[in-house]
N, C-alpha and C positions, 0 to 999 in steps of 0.2 A: 504493500500500500504506500501511497505517497505520504511523506511527512507533511501533513497539512499545516501544522504550525509553522514549519519552515517556509511553506508555500505562502502563508500569510505574510511572514516577515519579509520574504523576498519581494513580494508584491508591494508592500509599503515602502521598502527602500527604493524601489523603482519609481514610485510616486514622488518620493521626496527629491530624488535626483532630477526628475523631470520638471518639478515645479520650483525647485530651489527655495523651499519654504522654511524648512527646519531640519535640524540634525538629530533631534532627540525624539524618542517614542512618545513622550508626553506631548510634545508639540504636534506630532502627527495626529494624535487623538483629538487635538483641539482644531486642527485645520482641515482634516480629511473631508468632512462634509461640505466644505466651502471652496475646495480647490478648483471647482469648475464653474460654480455659480455663486451669486451673492443675494439670492432671494431672501426676504425676511424670515421665511419659515426655517431656513438653515442657520439662522443667527441664534446661537444658544444664549445670548445676552437678553433676548426678549422673553417675555412671559410665555408660558405654554399656551395660554389662551390666544395670545396674539399670533403665535406661530401657527396654531390650528386654523385660525380665521384666514390667515394669508394663504395657507396651503389649500384649504377647502375651496376658496373662490377661484383657484387655478384649475381645479379638477373638472374633467368632463363627467357626464352622467355615467358613462361606462366605467371610468376610473373609480368613481365613488362606489359603484356596486361591487367592483373587484375587491375593494378594501373590506367589504363585509362578507367576503366569501373565502373559501378554503381550497387550496391546492392539495390533492391527496396523492399518496404514493402511487396508486394505480394510474393516475393521470400522466405521470412524468418519469416513472422508473420502469425499467425492464429487469425484473428480479432485483438484484442489488445494485444495478448500474443506472445512473442518471442518464436519461436521453435528452440532450440539450435541444434537439429539434422538437421533441414533444413539449418541453418546457416553453420554448418560444411560441409554438403553435397554440398551446392551450392558454397561455397567459395573454396572447395577442399583443405582446409588447407593453403590457400594463403592469404596474406594481400591484401585487395582491396582498390581501390581509394576512393570510396564515398558510403554513405548509407543515405537513407531517411526514414521517417516514417510519411508521411503527414496525413494519417487517424488517427494517434494516439492522445490521449489526452496529455496534457502537463505533467501530472504526469507519464504517461506510458513512455513518451520520457525520462524523468529524469532517470528512472530505466533502460530502455532497451538500450539507447544509451551508457550508462556506461558499460553494459554487452557486447555489441558488440565491443566497444573499447577495453575492457579487453581481449576479445578473440583475436582481431587482434594483440595486443601488446604482449600477453603472450602465445598464442597458434598457432602462425604461425612461419615459419622458420626464417624470418628476423625481425619480430616484428614491421612492419611499421604501424604507427597509421593511422586511417581512417578519412576522412573528413565527419563529421556528417552534414547533409544538411537540411535546413529548408527554407520555403518561409516566407518572412516578408515584403511584399509590404507596409502594414500599420499596422504592428503588426504580431507576429508569428502566424502561422495558426493552432496552437494546443490549444485545449480547456483549458480555464483558463488564456490565455494570454490577455494582455490589447489590446483593439481594438481602434486604432487611426483613425482619418479621412483619407480618401482615398487620393492618390497622387494629384488628381485634386484639392482637398481642400487645401492641403499643398501648392501647387503652388499659389493658390489665396491669401494666406497670404502675399506674397511678403516679407517673413521674413526668411532670411537665418539662423538666430540663431535657429529658431524653427526646421528647417530641421536637423541641427546638434543634437539638444537635443532629437528629436524624435528617431533618430538612436541610440544614446547613451543609451536611456532608453529602447528601444527594446532589446538591447544587454543584459540587465539584465534578461529578460524573456528567451532569447535564452540560456544564460549560465545556468540558472536554469534547462533548459531542456536538457543540455548536447550538445549543438550545437556549431559548429565552422564556418560553411560556410552558407551564406544566398544568395538566388537567388533574390537579390535586391541591389540597387534600379533600377527601370525602368526609363530610361531617353529618351524614344522615343519621337520625335517631331511629333505630330499628325496633319494631314492636312485634313482628311476626317471624318466628324462628324458622319457618318452612322456607322462607325466601332464600335464594341462593346467595344474595349479596350481603348476608349477615356479616361475613368476614371482613367486608370493606368498612364497617362501622367501628367506632371506638366503643360503642355500647348503647344501652337502652335509656340512658339518662341525658337530657339535653344540656345540663350544666357541665357535666364532664366532657361531653362532645365539644361544647363551646370553648372551654379552657384549653383543651388539647389542640383544637383547631387554631386558636389564636397563636399558640407557640409555633405550630408548623408554618403558618403563614408568615410569621416574623422570621423564622429560620430561612425560608426561601427569599423573602424580600431583602433581608439584610445582606444576602449573599448574591444579589444580582439576578434573581429569577423571579418572574411574575407568577404567583400561584393563582389557581382558579378554584373557587369553592364549588363543590358539587354534592348532591344534585338538588338544585333549589326548587322548593315546592314541597307539598306533602308527598313523601316518597317511601318512607321506611315501614309502612304498614299496608302493603298491597293486598287487595282482596284475595283471599285463599292462599296468600303467600306466593302468588305467581308474578313473575317479573313483568313490568309494564302495566299491571292491573291498576285499577283506580283505587284511590284512597278516599274513604268517606269519613268525615269528622266535622265537628263544629268549629266555629271561629276560635274558641278558646284553645282547643287542642292544636289547631293549626299554628297559632302564634306561640303558645307556651310549651309545645313539645317539638313539632317538626321544623318550625322556622326559628326557634330560639337560638340555636348555635349560630345560624347565619347572622342574626341580628347582633349577637355578642361580638362576632368577628368583624363584621363590617363597621361597627361603631368603635372598635378598638385597634384597628390596623389600617394600613394604607392600601388595602386590597383594590385591585383594578378589574377583576374578572370573576364572573359567576356563570355556571352552567345550568341551563334549564333541564327539566326532567321530561321523560317520555310520557308519563302517565297523566291522569286527570285528577282534579280535586272537585268534588261536588258538581260533577257534570261539565266542568270546564277544563279543557286541556291546559296543563301548566305552562306549556310553551306558547299559548295564545291567551294568557290571562292578564288583562290589564290590572286587575286587583293585585296580583302577585308581583308582576314585573315593573309596574309603574307606581301604582298607588302605595304599595308597601315598601318595596325595595328602594325606590328613589324618593318619593314624596315624604314618606315617613322616616326612613333611615338615612337619607342623604347620600346614597351610593352614587359615585361619579363615573364608575367604569362601565364596561360593556357586558352584555349578556350573550353567551355563546350557546348555540343549540347542542344538546346531546345529539349524537350522530344519527342523522335521518329523522330527527324529531319533527321538523317542519313538514316534510313529505307525509309524515304519519297523520297530520291533521286531515289529509285527504284519504289515506289508505287504511288507517287504523281507527281513528276517532270519528271520521266522517262528518266533521264540522265544515269541511271545505269541499267545494265542487271540483276544483282544479288546482294545479300547482300554483297558478297565479293567485287564486283565492287564498291558498295556504300562505303564500308569501305576504299578502296584505294583512291577513289575520295576525301572523307572528310579528311582523315589523311594527304594525300599528299598536300592538300590545306592549312592545318594548323589548322584543328579542332582536338583538342587533346583528349577530353573526350566524351565518348558515354553514353547518358542517355536514358533509356526506349526503346532501340531497341537492336537487337542481330546481329549486323554486324561485330563488332570488333573480336569476336571469330574466324572469318574466317581468320584473319591475320596470325595465327600460321601456318596453312597448306600452306598459300601462301609463307611465309618466308622459311619454310622447303623445299618447292618445287622450291625455287629459283626464285619466281615470284614477290617478294616484298623485298625491302631493309630494314633490321632490324634497320638500323641507323635512319630511319624516325620514327620508333616506339620509339627508344631511345630518340629522340629529344622531343617527347611529354611527355614521362615518366619523363624526366629531368625537364620539366616545372612543372609537378605536384609535384614532390619531392621537388623542390625549394620552392614552395609555402608552403608545409608542414613544412619544416625546418624554413622558414621565419616566419610562424605563431607560432613557438615554440611548435608544437605538439610532437616532440620527447622528449622535456624536461618536458612537462606537458600534457600528453595525456588525463588525466582524468579531466582537468579543475579545479584542486584543488585551484588555486589562485582566482577563482571566486566562491568558494564554498558557499559564503554567499549571492549570488544572489537569489532573490525570485521573483516569478511571481506576476504580478498584484499588484504592490505596490501602496500606497496612492499617492506617488509622480507621478507615471505614470498616474493615473486617472486624477490628476490635469492638467498634461501636455496635455492629450487628450482633455480635456475641453478647455484649452487655445488655442490650434490649431483650434478647432471648432469655438471658438469665433472670431478669426481673419480671418477665411476663408469665412464666410457668406458675400455674395455680395448683397447690396441693389441696385437694378436696377432702381427702380422708387419709388418716395415718394411724390405724389401729395398733395399739401397743407399741407405738413408735418403731414400727418395722423399718422405716426409713430414718436416717440414711443407712444404706447397706455398708457393712464392714467387710472390706475385701479380705482382711486377715482371717475371717471366719467362714469364708466361702471357698468351696473347691470347684464348683461349676455353676453356670447360669444358663437358663434356657431363654433365648431371645426369640420371640414369636410374634407373628401377625403381619397383615398386609402392609402396614406402614413401618415395619421394623427395618427393612433394607431398601427403602425407597424415600427419596427426598420428597417433601411436600411443601412447596414454597407458597402456594396460594395463587389466586387469580391475579391478573395484571402483572405478570412477570414474564421473562423471556425463556425460561427453561423448565423442563421436568426431568432433567437428566442427572443421574447420581454424580457424574463427574463435576458438576457445578456446585456441589454442596457436600455436607457431611451427613450421612444417614445415622439413625440411632445405633444400628449394629456397628458401624464403623467407629462411632464415638465411644461406645462401650468397650470395644476391643482395645482402643487406644488407652482408655482409662485403667483397665485391669492388667494390661500387658500380659506377661507370662504367669502371673500369680493365680489367675482363675481361668478355667477352661470354659469357653463360650460355645454353646450349641445354638444352631439357628434352624427354624422351620417357618415358612410363610403361613401355613395353615389354611388360608382361604384368600380370596380376593375381596375387594371392596364392593363389587357389584354382582358377582355370580353367586348362585345358591349351591354351587358345587361344594360338597363337604369332604371330598376324597383326601384332601391334604390334612385334615384335622388329626387323623391317626398318628401321623408323623410328629405333629406338635405335642400330642399327649405322650408319645414315647420319649421324646427328649426331655419333657418335663419330669417324668418319673426318674430319669437319670441325673437330675439337677437339684440343686439346693433351693432355688427360687426361680419363678417364671416371670419374665418381664414381657407383657403382652401389649403390642402397639397396634391399636385400631383407630378408626376415625373416618376421615373423608379425603377426597382428592379434588383438586381444582385444575382448571385449564391454564395453558400458557397463551397469552394474548397474541392473536393473529398467527399462531403456530400449531398448537396441539390441543385438541378439545376432547380426545377420546377418553371414555371411562371416567368422566367427571361426575362427582356427586355434590359438588358445592361450587359457588362462583356465579357469575352473571349468566342467567338463563338456565341454571341447573338447580331448580327448585324441588323440594321434597314434599310429598303428600303425607309422609309419615316420619316422625322423628326417632323411631327405633333405629339402632345401628343397621346399616345396609348390608345386603348380601348375607353371608353365613357367619358374620362376625359374632353374633350372640351365641350361636352354637359352639363356636371355637372357644369363647371365653368360659362357657359352662363346662365344656369337656376338660379344659385345662384345670379348672377349679376342682373338678371331681377327683383329680389325682390326690388331693389332700396336701399338695405342696403350697407354700405361700405364693400368692399371685399378686403382682403389681400391675394394675391396668393403667396404661398411658394413652390417653386420647390425643392423637395428633390430628387436629381438626380445624375447620373454619367456622364451626357453629356448635352450640350445645346439642346434645342428644338426650333422649329420655332413657335413663339407665337405672330405674329403681331396683331391679334385681341385683345389679352390680353393687349398688350402694349398700344393700342389705348384707350381701354375702362376701364381697372381696375386702381384704384388710386395708388395701392402699389403692387410691385412685388419684391420678394427676391429670391435668389437662395442659397440653402444650399446643397452644394455638400455632398456626403455621409460623415457624420461628426463624425463617431465613436460612442462609447458607451455612450458618454455624449451629443449626438445630441439634445435630447429633452430639457435638462436643458439649453443648449446653445441658442437654438432658442427662448426659453421663455425669457431668459435674454435680448435678443436683441429686441424682440417684445415689452417688457415692459420697456425698457430704462435703465436697469441695466448695459448693455454693448452696446456701440456704434458700429455699423458695420464698419469694416475697410478692408474687402476683396475687391480684384479687379479681373476682369475677365482675365483669361489667355487663354480663348477661345472666339473668337467672336461669337455672336449669329446670325444665318441666318434668313432671312425673310421667306424662304421656302427651301425645299430640292433642288429645281432647282437653288438656288442662290449659291450653293457650287461650288468652295471653297470660304470661306469668311475670311481667315486669313488677318491680318492687313498689313503685309509687302509685299504687292503685287507690281508688276511692274507698272510704270506710264501708260502703255497702257491697263491695265487689268481690269479697272472698268468703261469702257465706253468711247467713243470718242465724241459723240454728246452732252453729258451733257444735255439731255432733257428727263429724265425718265418720264414715263406716268402712268396713272391709267385707270380704266374702264370709268370714266367720261371724261377723257382727254387723249387719247392715245398719246404716245410719241415715243422716240427712246432710245437706251441703255436700252432695255427691253420696249416693247410697253406698258405693263401694270404694271410696277414695277420699283423700284429703285435698282441698282446693289449693293448699299452699305449694310453693315451689319445692323442688328437691334440694337445691342449694340456691341461696338468694344472692342478689347483687351485693358486692362488697365482701363476700366470703372468701377465705383463703387462710391456710395454715402455714406455719413455719416450723423450723426445728428447735424453736425455743418457745417460751411463754412470756406473756406480758400482763402486768397488773395496772389497771386504770384507777386513779384516785384524785380527790381534791378538785372536782369540777367547780369553776367559778366564772362569773361574768363581771365586766367592769362596773355594771350597775344593774338594777332590777327594773327600772322604768326608763323608757326611751321615747324620744320625739321621733318624727318621721325622717329627719335628716341625720340621725345618729348612725354610728357603726357599733354593732354588738361585738365586743371582744370576748372571746371565750378562751380560757386556759384550763389545761388538764395535765396532771402529772402521769407519766407512763414509765413504769419500771420493768426492766427485763429481769424476770425471776427464774429464767431457765439456765441451762448450762452452756449455751452457745450465744455468740453475737447474732444479731438478726435485724431485719428491717420490718417495721410495722407501718401500716397505713391507718392513721387516725382519721376517722370519718365523723363529720358533723352534719346532722340532719335537723330540720325544723318542722314542727307541726303547728298549724293554726288550730287552736283548740275549739273555737266556735267562730263560724264565718257565714256571711250572707250567702255565698255560693259554696257548694261542696268542694272541699280541697283534699288532696292526697293524705294518706296516713302519715307520711313523712316525705321530705324532699331533700336531697343532698344539697348542701350549701357551701361546704368547704371540706378540704381534706389535706393531709400532709403526710408524705412518706418520710420516715426518719430511720436512721441507722442507730441502734442502741446496743452498746456493748453489754455483755452479761454483768448483772449486778448494778448497772447504772440506772439512774432516774433522769428523765428529761422532761422539762416543762414545755408543752406544745401549745402554741398560740394559734388560734383560728379566728376567723371573723366573718360577719354577715352584715351587709348593708340593710338597714331597716327598709330602705327604698325598694329592695328586691323582694319584699314580702307582700307585694301588691296582689290584688285580685283584678279580674277583668269582668266588666259588666256586659249586659246584652248588646251594647253598642260598640263593644271592643274598646272601651275606655278603661284605663288603668286607675286604680285607686288603692290607697293603703287604708285598711280598716282598723279602727281602734279595737283593742282586746288583748287577750292573753295568748302567748305562744310558748311552746315547749321546745327547749333546746335539748337535743339528744346527741350523745357522743358514744361511739362504740366501734366494734371491729367489723361490723357488717350491718346491712339494713335490717336484718332479723336478729341481731345481737347487740342491742343497745344496752350499755353498761351503766351510764350515768345520765341523769336528766336534771333540768332546772327550768322553772317557769320564769318568764319575763312579761312585762306589760308594755304595750305601745299605746300612744295617745289618741287624739281625735282623727277621724278619717279625712284624707286629703286626696283629691283627684289628680291624676297625672295625665299629661297629654300624650299624643302620639310621639313615639321615639324616646319615651322615658323622660322627657323634660316636662316640667310643670307647665300646664297649658297657659297660653297668653290670652287672657280675657280682655278684650278691648273696652276700656272704661275711660271716662273723662277724667283727666288729671286734676287732682285736688291741690290747692295751694297750701294745705296743711303739711308741714315738714315734720318728719320723724327720724329718730336715730335708728340705724340698722347695723347689726354686726353679724358675723358668721364665719364659716370656714369652707374651703373648697378642696375636694378630694377627687382622685381619679377612680376608675372602676375597681381598683384593688385597695381602695381606701387610703392611698398615699396622699398626703397633704401637698398641694401645688402652690408654689409661690409665683409672684409676678403676673397673676391673672388680673387683667384690667376690668374694673367695674364701671360701665358706661351708662349714663342716664339717657334713655332712649329718646325722650322728647327734645332734649337739647343737644345730644351727641357728646356731651361733656364727660371726660374721664374723671370720675369722682375719687377713685383710689385704686391701689393695686394691693394684692395680697402680700403679706409679709413672709418671712422665711418659714413660718409655721402654718402658712396657708390661710391666715386670718385677715379679716378686713373690718373697717368701720366707716360708714358713710352716713350722710344726712341727705334725705330727698323727700319727694312728695309721697303722701301715704297711699296714692293710687298710681304712682309712677311704675314704669317697667324698667328693670335693670337688665343690662346685657353683660354677660361674663365672657371675656374673650382673651385668647392668647394663641400665638402661632403654634401650630401643631395640635390644636384642640378644636373641636367643634364648638362654635359659640352657643351659649344657652341664654334664653330670654325668660325672665321670671317677673311676674307682676308682684308688686309690694303688698297690696291688699291689707294694709295696716299691720303687717308682720314686723316685729322688731328684731327677730332672729331669722336669718335665711342661710341655710347651709346647702351647698350645691355639689352635685357630682357632675364632672365633665368627662366627655368621651374623646379619645384620640381621633385625629383626622383633620382634614383641611376645613 
């Protein structure tokens, strides 16, 4: 392969010599975009808005439409080779918005994305750089990239730092491949475990999904990659668990469950891109929903970027949802609703004839093009279209491999460990039976580039490395993941009888994107009607158990399964979500005690498929009224033959040590609506090993106008505590986040009592304390106090308060502006506090660069505390 980085350098040197402009690389980066022309849009000294205005007015209608369309690999590649004639023919000499090369190897991306960008910058009329696009759900999807644990595994770490570091590290692979835009992270809140895409989610809780998403977005953004949130709209609870199926829910659930992570991330990051979903909500396709794409996303939350269609979603308005008569009709519906960019369908080309025929307003197209151009300027594409500043990025670094292993280590969840069978002591073992369809097969998860053992470490390989010559390892597959063939079980039973312990690896398998889809039982489009283990896996487990030897079940999986028999009979059960390329080494380290498990469930496990849904934050009426669950020996009520509760609940997970919680206290017992509740608890490691604990804080509204969940996660902290040590853990909750939503989707905080709950899992609350919150206050859209227009009074009053960010950090140098006069009355001090005098019905504006401005009516309040969100 060509050394593409050298090719870039040689090209730049040639440019420098030709133009005699500069001799340093820094200068080249400054002058490269203007060495041919001096149009205002190329002038980096101007504001982005001015540059966009200048460029937009120069564009033809065809060029505008090209900016909101996608070049796909099948349009311009012959296998792994770029066909320049196809590129020239398909692009028609115009700069396009986006290009992908999902089937390409990493090395071919490096070479070809540079060539495509070079063509766009130097061989089109306006020289607009193109967004090179990759998938990177848990690592870039091109051969040679580091493969990290899947999202469900990252969620189970409960470690926000790992989320940031993972994205930052993936950015290195992406830059090495010439990428700028990634279709990640996925922040769907999933509520139906039959759905194949469970593995792509961090979990069932919106708060957890939002916090992890914020860190991933920042990790990409801080390292020169534009992340794209997906999939925007009610998505994670498809009817019957089938991919693309509709989601039916009310406005409350829409905003407080499915959209909540998107709102949190958009308000607290500089995000520029969102992907729409395929499915519909309440009979309206999400990709043609003005309410979702314009009213909520932009008008309420202030999103400035562009919305990108999931692949083929616009054409589906005609072919799947049947809300459009034609491709032209589909284009009009999507674009008018606020969907800016079309991927993998051909509806937007119809717009040109519609505009020329007077049937569609070109200004609507201009709005979408403006958003895409804004993002390209914001990302610095015009200044550095070839990614020269990241030229030293390399794929698959040693550091990235270590990080993949670290995430894997912290994501494994120990569900059960009877009589402390784990960790295994190599000195007391002579032989081990390693059994199961996932014992000698890598399982990376969907949206990766390989399913081949050569690209990762299998459990069998990791175990053999860990025990060396000290323990004899026997292996039998036993059965497959999909077939009902039981002929291999006899061999598994035989080697178990000859061994001291059986390690049984069962679970699921997912596809490799655009490469290998055979025999998948999880992932996009691979939904299950039944959550029992697939194929003959249950028969295998029972047969091995009947030998009487100790059995350790390890689920290598992308979703929870219903395993009540296994819970009752087997002494040890772990779940290793798809754990990336170092999965085998990681599980071996945990089994033999080199690493103590510290993962916690972000999805509750069901007792059966019929128990769905099983998420932890259910309403008080939703898990049975009679409280008399039965079984076949003693039938009852609230299920005649079962218990409505989950098998294991959200937050559950064991370690190789024990912790004691004590001395729960809050900073006070009565709170105003602008306060922050500070919670402290002492956690002592009373076991024999060092270990990590996930301290979880939940809140319950004790009495409320509308029915609220029995508890909701509000904060958590993962801490490393050495044996014998005690640590004081501080957690916090903003009173403002305890709001309710009325029938008009208006938010308000209701006065009353709340219970603070601290524990090790959602079903293991150890300590509680009641607090009281004052009088009800309504909150406007976007979580800012609503601006009620009133006639200003001449009565002057003194006002004081403090200003915090979303994490309750006090913010200094916030300007307090009197709206009627525009006068700056004061700025917050180093403690985030302020004091002003103004009219009793004035409106105050709180503003600072890097934060979204907040307007608050005084309304005779002497104390005004404010929370500000990050953003422009």
